[in-house]
Residue, then its C-alpha position, 0 to 999 in steps of 0.5 A: m499499500d505504501l508503495l502505491i501511495i508513494v508512486l502516486a504522490s511522486l507523479f503528482i509532485l513531478l506533474g506539479i513541477i512540469g505544471s510550473f511551465i504549462p499554464i493548464i496545470p496548476g504547478p504548486l497546487t498539483s505538487w501539494s496534492g502529492l504531499l497530501i496523498l503521501s500523508f495518507s500512507p500509514s507509515i508516514t507522518i506529516s503534520s497537519f499544520f504543514l499541510v495547511l500552511s503549504f496549501i495556503i502558500a500554493l493557493f497564494i502562488f496560484i492566485i498571484d500567477n494569474i495576476i502577475p502577467i496582467l500587471g506586467a502588461k499593464k505596467f508596460g502599457g498593454g491591455k487585454g490583447s497582450i494578455i490573451g495573446s500571451s496565453i495563446g502564444l504560450i500554448l502554441g509555442i510549446i506545441f510547435l517549438g517545444p521548450f523554446g516556445l516557453l519564451f518565444g510563444p508568450f512574447t510573440g502572442a502578446f505582441l500580436g494580440e496587442l497589435y491586433m487590438n491597437k493596429d497603429d501602435k507597434r511600439g506600444a505593442l512591443k512594450a506590452a509584449i515585454g511586460a507580459l513576458l516579464g510577468f510570465i517569467t516571474g510567475v513561472s519562476l515562483k511556481f517552479m521554486i514552490s514546486l521544487a520546495f514541495c519536491f524537496y520536502f517530499l524527498k526529505i519525508l521519504w528519507e526520514f521514514k525510509n526504514g519504516l517503508f521498505 
């Protein structure tokens, strides 16, 4: 039973790390789910305080991640076009360019989205694209750091309880 729980929890931890880069998967919340699943193992003890605190952190990062790109684009003069374009560009960039699409997609999408909304303002579209890209990079960095922290804690727990597990 412990092995099944550990494997399932590991999958959620890894999916959360991957989700830090893919907007469809909420990275930190998914990694946190891995910790929650691990807590159901009869051989492992995780404090309820830690689970609640880490959930609050994951939820906070999830909310902030949806706000940061908007703030970045607005700070640099962008609007809805750059935000929507950035999201579409990210998905298309990953599909067609793989890892390179993580940076190229949101930037291009924000630029084209803002240019579509304001056809005459190429300079403003470029500024908005830079802002959206900076917001995206900030959000990804936060999600990745938290997901890695949850992964580290997951491995630490497994190490502490290794004698009772195997």
